[in-house]
C-alpha positions in Angstrom: 0.0 0.1 0.1 1.1 3.7 -0.7 0.3 6.9 1.1 -0.7 10.4 0.5 1.1 12.7 3.0 -1.3 15.7 3.5 0.0 18.9 5.1 -0.3 22.5 5.1 2.7 24.5 4.0 5.1 25.5 7.0 4.5 21.8 8.5 7.9 20.3 7.0 6.0 17.7 4.9 8.3 17.6 1.8 11.0 16.7 4.7 9.3 14.0 6.1 8.5 13.0 2.8 11.6 12.5 1.5 12.8 10.9 5.1 9.9 8.3 4.8 10.9 7.4 1.2 14.7 6.8 2.0 15.9 10.0 -0.1 18.6 12.2 0.7 17.4 15.6 2.3 17.8 18.1 -0.4 17.5 21.4 2.2 17.9 24.9 0.8 19.6 26.7 3.3 19.1 30.1 2.0 15.3 29.6 1.9 15.0 29.4 5.6 15.9 25.7 5.4 13.3 24.5 3.5 13.5 21.1 2.0 12.9 21.0 -1.8 10.0 18.6 -3.2 10.7 15.2 -4.3 10.7 14.8 -8.2 7.8 12.9 -9.6 7.5 11.7 -13.4 5.0 14.6 -13.6 3.9 17.5 -12.0 2.6 17.0 -8.6 -0.9 17.9 -9.0 -1.7 17.1 -5.6 0.3 20.1 -4.3 -1.9 22.8 -6.3 -2.6 25.5 -4.0 -6.2 25.8 -5.6 -8.2 23.0 -5.1 -10.3 23.5 -7.9 -7.6 23.1 -10.2 -7.2 19.5 -9.2 -9.1 17.6 -11.7 -9.8 14.1 -11.9 -7.6 13.4 -14.6 -4.6 15.2 -12.9 -5.4 13.4 -9.3 -5.4 10.1 -11.4 -2.2 10.7 -13.4 -0.2 11.6 -10.0 -1.2 8.1 -8.6 -0.7 6.4 -11.8 3.0 7.4 -12.2 4.3 7.6 -8.6 6.9 4.7 -7.6 7.3 6.0 -4.1 5.8 4.6 -0.9 4.9 8.2 0.2 3.5 11.1 -1.7 3.0 14.6 -0.6 0.1 16.6 -0.7 -1.6 19.8 0.2 -5.3 19.8 1.7 -7.6 17.4 -0.4 -10.7 18.9 -0.4 -11.5 17.3 -3.6 -11.7 14.1 -1.9 -14.2 15.4 0.5 -16.6 16.8 -2.3 -16.4 14.0 -4.9 -16.4 10.2 -4.3 -14.9 9.3 -7.6 -11.6 10.7 -6.1 -11.7 8.2 -3.2 -12.7 5.6 -5.5 -9.6 6.2 -7.3 -7.4 5.7 -4.1 -9.2 2.4 -3.7 -8.1 1.4 -7.4 -4.8 2.3 -6.8 -4.3 1.2 -3.1 -3.7 4.5 -1.3 -4.1 5.9 2.2 -4.1 9.2 3.3 -2.0 10.4 6.2 -2.7 13.6 7.2 -0.6 16.0 9.6 -2.6 18.1 11.8 -1.5 20.7 14.7 -2.8 22.5 17.7 -3.6 26.2 17.5 -0.4 26.6 20.2 1.3 26.2 16.7 -0.5 28.8 14.5 2.2 31.4 15.0 4.9 29.0 14.2 3.3 27.4 11.3 2.5 30.9 9.5 6.1 32.0 10.0 7.9 29.2 9.0 5.1 29.1 5.8 6.3 32.8 4.6 9.4 32.1 5.3 10.0 29.1 3.2 7.6 29.5 0.4 6.3 33.0 -0.3 9.0 35.5 -0.8 12.6 36.3 -0.8 14.1 39.7 0.3 15.9 42.0 -2.2 18.5 44.4 -1.1 16.4 47.0 0.1 14.7 44.6 2.5 11.7 44.7 0.4 9.9 41.4 -1.2 11.5 40.4 -4.5 8.2 38.8 -5.7 5.5 41.5 -3.9 2.7 40.9 -6.4 2.4 37.2 -5.6 3.1 37.9 -1.8 0.8 40.7 -1.5 -1.7 38.3 -2.9 -1.1 35.5 -0.4 -0.6 37.5 2.7 -3.3 40.3 2.2 -5.9 38.5 -0.2 -6.1 41.2 -2.8 -5.0 44.2 -0.7 -3.0 47.0 -2.5 0.5 47.8 -1.8 3.8 46.6 -1.8 5.3 44.7 1.0 8.0 45.0 2.8 9.7 42.9 5.3 8.9 44.6 8.4 5.0 43.7 7.3 5.6 40.1 8.5 5.6 41.9 11.9 2.1 41.7 12.6 2.9 40.3 16.2 1.9 36.7 17.5 -1.8 38.1 18.3 -2.8 39.1 14.9 -0.9 36.2 13.1 -2.7 33.9 15.5 -6.0 35.8 14.7 -5.5 35.5 11.0 -4.6 31.8 10.9 -7.9 30.8 13.1 -9.9 32.8 10.5 -8.8 31.2 7.7 -9.4 27.8 5.7 -6.2 26.4 7.1 -6.8 27.3 10.8 -9.9 25.4 12.3 -11.4 24.1 9.0 -8.1 22.2 8.4 -7.9 20.8 11.8 -11.5 19.3 11.1 -10.3 17.7 8.0 -10.3 14.1 9.1 -12.6 11.8 7.2 -10.9 8.6 5.6 -7.6 9.6 6.7 -4.6 8.2 9.5 -3.8 11.4 11.5 -0.5 12.4 12.7 0.6 15.3 15.2 2.8 17.9 14.7 4.1 17.6 18.4 5.0 14.0 17.8 7.0 14.5 15.0 9.1 17.6 15.5 8.7 18.2 19.2 10.0 14.7 20.4 13.6 13.4 21.3 13.0 10.1 19.1 12.0 9.2 16.1 8.1 9.2 15.7 8.0 6.2 12.9 8.8 2.6 14.6 9.9 1.1 11.2 12.7 4.0 11.2 13.6 3.6 14.6 17.1 2.6 13.5 17.5 5.8 11.6 16.9 8.0 14.8 19.8 10.3 14.7 19.2 11.0 11.1 15.5 12.0 11.8 16.4 14.2 14.9 19.3 16.0 12.6 16.7 16.9 9.8 14.2 18.1 12.2 16.9 20.6 14.0 18.2 21.8 10.5 14.5 22.4 9.4 13.6 25.4 11.9 14.1 28.8 10.4 17.0 31.1 11.7 14.3 33.7 12.8 13.6 35.1 16.4 10.7 37.3 16.2 6.9 37.3 16.7 6.8 34.4 18.9 8.3 31.8 16.4 8.5 28.4 18.2 7.0 29.6 21.6 4.1 27.4 20.9 1.4 29.3 22.8 -1.9 30.7 22.3 -1.6 34.5 22.4 -3.7 36.0 25.4 -5.1 38.6 23.4 -5.6 37.3 20.2 -9.7 37.6 20.2 -9.4 41.5 20.2 -7.8 41.5 16.5 -10.2 38.7 15.4 -12.5 41.2 13.7 -9.8 42.6 11.7 -10.1 39.1 9.5 -12.7 37.2 7.7 -12.0 34.0 6.6 -8.4 35.0 6.5 -8.7 38.2 4.8 -8.2 41.8 6.4 -11.4 43.7 6.1 
């Protein structure tokens, strides 16, 4: 049997999949220690940000060409909306393993997601791909973002995530899935995968290397900001209002 490893950006999905597949790590230290995705024989359509672009044909293409035991994917909302996707999983003998996290990890995951996936700074400290990042962070708001705009502080970051589709809604996406938990994978002093217990040192080293070199906004404090609710009115489904 093969498995789809379903995760939200910022939760070290590519790193975990590479480890489980026995593939050498490919860490981009110039991109906040991001692990690069493992290549397939086709585009990995399962990692599309917009689920509406994951057609049934694309879904089957990835399942059919994948030769690894684990396959990385972003949230598979399509499997909840259309039974034909679940039928294909059964046909190709796949299960879904879904990585979940508690609200106390919102701030860490959000910062890691942005630092690793959404931008690079230019020499002036501005986002080098500012239009794309503006769409991601401000959901169609206008204006040029700068590095300091990430400094909303933990309370506002938490309020933003809690109101977004990858906050509470993501945690509730559990049907037909085996659940793994953020704490058990990345905040432990042992290897969380019994079948790979002999590779414990390798796993712990990977986790240690994966954290961003960043010390602002409550990154890696793992706590729910006490005053976050006073900012919840600023956001509607993850969008500033």
